C-alpha positions, 0 to 999 in steps of 0.5 A: 176229624179229631172228634169222630169216635166211631168205627171206620173201615176204609177199602183200597183196591190193589189195582187202583192207580189213584187211591193206593194203600198209602194214599188211603192211609194218609186220608184215614190218618186225619181221624186222630181219635180212632185207629181206622181199619184199612183193608186192601182188596185184591181183585182175585179175592172176589173173583174179579178180573179188576176193580180199579178206582170206580169198580166198587160201584159196578153191579157185578160186585153186588154179591161180593164187595157190596155185601161185605160192606153191608155186613160190616155196617150191620155188624155181622 
């Protein structure tokens, strides 16, 4: 994505066995015109027992993970 000039934040979860931080950084490195922000989230930081690979999409993360993403998108 050499032409993308917007802001990009990626999330990885410390207990995700597939989308590890190195894997996410490798994917983000394809955005060569910008420096993507890579954020690692530990389950304990959001009072969760685990997040894993698909856990972000669970409703119990509405007030933590989802809210944080929504605030970032809105620029808050």
